[in-house]
N, C-alpha and C positions, 0 to 999 in steps of 0.2 A: 486646921489640920485635916479636916475632912476633905477640903478641896484639893490639898496637896496629895492626899492619898488617892484621889480619883485621877490626878494627872499622871502619876507614876506609871500605871499600866499602858497609857497611850503612847509613850515614847517608843517602846519596843514594837508597838503595833505597826508603825510606819516602815520599819526596816524590812519586814517580810514582803511588803508591797514592792519595794525596789528590787529585791532579790527575785520576786516572781516575774517582774517585767523583764529583767535581764535574762531570766531563764526562758521566757517566751521567745525573746529575740534569738537566743542561742538555739532554741528548739526549732525555730523556723529555718535557720541556717542549716541545722542538722537534717531537717526534712528535705531541703533542697539537695544537700549532698547525698542523702540516702536515695532520693529519687534518681539522681544521676547514676549512682551505683547499681540501682535496681534495673535501670535501662541498659546497663552494660557499657555506659559511656563515661570516660574520665572527666574530671572537672575541666571547665573551659579555661583556656589561657586568657591573658589580658587582650591579646590580639583578637582572639575569637569573640570575646565579649564586646570588643569595640566594633567588630564587623556586624555582630548581631544587633547592637544598638543602632548602628547606621542603617541597617536594613529595615529595622522597625520604624525608624524615623522617616525613611522614604516611603514606606508603606502607608504610614499615617498621612504623610504629605500628599500621596496620590489620592487617598480617600477624600481629603479636604479639597483637593483640586477638582475632583468629580462633583462634589457637592456644590462648590462655587460655580462650576460650569453649568450645572443643572439649574441653579437659581438664576444665573445670567440669562440662560435661554428662556426661562419662564418670564422674566422681566421683559426681555426683548419681544417675546410673543405678545405679552399684554400691551406693550407700548405700540406695537404695530397694529394690533386690533383697534386700539383707541384712535390712532391716527386714521385708520381706515373709516371708522365711524364718523369722524369729523369731516373727512373728505366727502363721504357719501351724503352727509347732511347738508353740505354746501353746494352739492350738484343739483342741476335740474334733472327732470325725468329723462330727457334725451341724453344728457351726459352720463347718467347712471347706466342707461342701456348700452351706450358705446363702451363704457368702462367694462361692463360685464362681458361684452363680445371680445374685447382685447384680452381679458383675463382667461376666458375660455380658450382663445387661440393659443395663448402661452401654455396653458395646461395641455392642450393637444400636441403642441410641439415637443414638450418635455416627455409626454407619453410615447410619441413617435421615436424620440431619441433612445428611450429605454428599450423599446422593442427592437430597434436596430442594433443596439449594443448586445442585447440578449441573443439575437440571431447571429451576430458575429462570433460570440463565444461558443454557441452551439456548433457553428461551422468549424471553429478552431478545434473542438474536440473530435470532429470527424476527420478533418484533413489538414489541420494547421501544423506549423513547424513544431516538432516535439522537442521540449527542453526539460531535462530532468534536474531537479534540485536534490542532491545527495545529502540526506540528513543522518548519515551513519557515523557521526562524529560527536555524539552527545557526551561520551565518556572522556573526550579530550578537551572539553570546554568547562570553564567555571560557570557558576550559576548566572552571574551578570552577562556572560557571553552567550549563554543559551537564551536568555531573554532578548539579547540583542539580535540574534538570528531570527527570532520570532518577529521582531519589528521589521527586519529586512524582508521577510516573507510577506508581511502585510503590505509594505511598500510595493513589492513586486506584483502582488495580486491587484492592487488598485491601478497600477500602471497598465497591467494587461487588460483590465476591464475597459479602460479608456482608449486603448490603442485601436487604430483603424485596421490593423492586421494582427490580432492577438495570437499568442502562442498557445499551444497545447501543453500546459504545465503538468509535470508529473512529479509528485512528492514521494520519494522512496524512503524506506527504512523508518517509517513513522511507527515506532514501537518503543516500549520501555520508557526510559527517562525522557527521550525526545517527545514522545506522545503525551506524557504527563505534563510537560512544560507547555506544549502547544494547547492542550485542553484548558490550561489555566490562563495562558497569556492571549491566545487567539481562538477562543472557543468556537467562533463562527466559521473556522476554516473548513469544517465538515460540509458546509453548504456551498463551498466554492465550486465553480464549474471547472474542475481540474481532476486529474487522476491521482488518487491518494492510496498508497499501498504500504503495508508493513514489510514487504519483501525488499531486499536490496535490488538495485537496478540490474545487476548481473543476472538475477533470477527472473525478474519481471520481463526482461527482454532476452530470455534464454535462447530463443531461436533467431535473434536478430543481433548477435554480438558484433557482426561486421559493420553494423550501422552506428555503433556507439563511438562517440568522440568526446573525450574528457577535455574541457577547457581549463588550462592552467598556464599561468604566466611563465612557468619554468620550461615549457615545451620549446623545442627548437623549430617546430613546424608552425608556420604563420598562416592564419586563416585569411583567405582572399575574399571569399563570399560564403554565404550560408547555403548549404545543400539541403534542399527540401526533403530528401530521402534520409538524411542523417538524423541521429538522435544525440543532441548535444547535452553534456552533463556539466553542471556547475556545482562545485563543492560548497555545501551549506555549512560553513564553519567560520567562527570568529575566534582566533587564537593568538592575536597580537604577534604573529610571526614566530611563535615558539616552535612550531613543527615544520621544519624546512622540507621542501620537496614532497609534502604529504600526498597531494593529489597526483603529482607526476609519478611518484613511486607506485601508487595504487594502480594507476593505469598500466604501468609497465608490468607489474606483477600479474594483472588480470589479462594481459595480452590484448588490450584494446588501444585504438588510436588516441592520440592527444594532439592538441593544437592550442595556440594562443591568439588573442585578438591582435590585429596589426596596429596597436596604439602608437608604437614608436615611429611608424612611417608617416603619421599625420600630426603628431603632437608630442612635445617634450614634457615629461612629467617631472615634478620636483623631487619625487622619491620613487618608491617601488611601483612597478606596473600592476601590482596586485590590487584588485578593486573589490568593492562590496558585492554581495550577491545581487541586490536589487539594481546596482549600477550596470552589471553585466546583462541582466534581463532587459533593462531599459535601452541599453545600447543595441541589443538584438532587435527590439521592437522598432527602434528608430531606423535601423538599417532596412528592415522589411518595408518600412514606409518610404524611405528616401533613396534606398539603394546607393548610399554614399557614406563610406566610413568616416570621412572627415567631419561631415555635418552631424553625423550620429554622435561622435565623440564630443564635439563642441556643445551639443545640446544637453549632454548628460554629465560629463566629468566636471566636478566643481572647480572653481578657480583656484582653490587652495592646493589642489593636487597638480596644477599646471606650473611649468617652469617658465618664468618670464623671459622674453627675448632680450638681447643685449641692449637694444635701443630703449626698450621699456624699462630696464633696470636703471639706465642713466637718467631717464626722465623721473623715475621714482626718487633717485638720489637728490634731484633738484627741487622736489616738491617740499612745501612747507609742512611742518608736523601736523598742522590742523588739516591740510589737504590729504595727507596720508591717512589720518584717522577717518576722514569721510570716505575715502576710497576703500578702506578696510571694511567699513560698515556696509558699503554698497556690495562688495564682494561677498560678504556674509549673507546678505539678502538673496543674491543670485544663487549662492550655494544651496540655501534652503529651498528656493524655488526649483532648482534642478533636482534636488533630492526628492521632492514631492512628485516629480515626474508627471504622469498623466492623470493624477487623481489622488495624490498623497503618496508616498512610499519612502543615516546609516552609520553604520559602524563598519570597520574594515573586516574583510573576510580573513585575510592573513596579513594584515597590514602592520606597519611599524607602530611601535608603542606611542601613545598619546598622553598628554597630561591628564591627571586623574580628574580634575575638574571638568575638562572637556569631555572625557569619557562619560562622566555621570550625567552631564547635560544631554549628550547625545542619546544615552540610554533612556532618559526620561521622555525625549521626543519619540523614540521608537516605541516605548510603552504606550504613549498616547495614541500612536498610529495603530498599534495592535488592538487597543480598546475600541477604536473606531472601526477597525476591520471586523472585530467580533460582533459589534452591534449591527454593522451592515450585513454580515453573513447571516445573522439570526433573522433580520428583516427579510432577506432573500428567501 
C-alpha cells in the first residue's frame, strides 16, 4: 500500500513536462513571428523561405570550397617543398649552383613582367582608351544578378591587366546598393588602377558630352573602329533581357551618341547580339592589339553563342552520339578559356534566359573570380 501511494503522484508529474515542452516550441515560433512583426516585415512565404534556404546552402558551400582550396594549396606547397629538398639532396654542388642561377633568372623575369604590366596600366590611366562601365542599374537587378555583374567586373579587370594595350577603365555610379555589393563581393576593387566614382558618367564627363558613345546592340549605328578620343560606355547590367532597349533609350534621352559592335559583319550568332560586360571589354582589348574585328570576335565570343555554318551542321548530324558528346566537352573547355580572357574574367548583360542550373553554375564561377580579384587587389 505504501508503494502504491508513492506511485500515484508520479503519474501526473510527467504530464506537465510534455505540456511545458510543447509550450516552449510554441513560444519559439511565437518569438520568431514576433520578431518579424517588430521588424515591420510580414511572415515569409514558402517561396521566400525556399530562396533563403537555397542562398544559405550556397553560402555554406562557398565557405567549404574556400577551406578546401586553402587546404589543397597548403598540401601542394608542402609537397613541392619536400620534392625540392629531395632534388637538392641528390644534386652536386655544381648542379645546385646552376639551379639557383636558373631560379634567380626566372624570378627576375617575373619581376620584369610585373613592372612592365604596372607601367602599361599607369600609361593607360594617363592616355589609354577610356571605357566607362555604367553601374547605375542596381535597382533593376535581382541579388544574384548584382553578384553576377561583380564577377564580370572581376573578369574585365584581370583581362585589362594582362593586355598589351590596356584600357582606362572608369566605373561610374558606384554608390548605394551597387557599392555595398561591390564592397562585399570584390572588396579589392578599390585598389584597381582605374577611375572609380560615385557620380553618373554624364556628370563625371560633364564637359565632354560630345565624346560619349554608348555601346548597345540596339543601335542602328555600327562601329567601324575605336576612336581614341571617344569615351565608350558599356551598360553594367544583368537583367535576363527583361528591360528592352534600356541602354539605347538612356542614350537617346541624354542626347549622346550610341553605336554597336560590328559582330554581324564577321560572325553569325546563335541568338541575340547582346554580350556580357567582360566580353565587350575583352573584344575592345583584342581590337586594340590586333586591329582586326574578325580575329577579336573569334578570340573572345564563346562557341555556344556562335551559329554553325550549313556545312558544319550537316557534319554534326552525321557524327556519332559519342563524338558529339566529346565535341560538346571540347567546346565547353574552349568557352571557359575564352571567358577567362587574359588572366581570368560571364553571365549575360541583357541576354536571353538560361536554365536555372546553368545560371547557378556560372554565378559560382563568377563568385570565385570575384574572390580572386578581391585577394589580388588587396595584395596590390
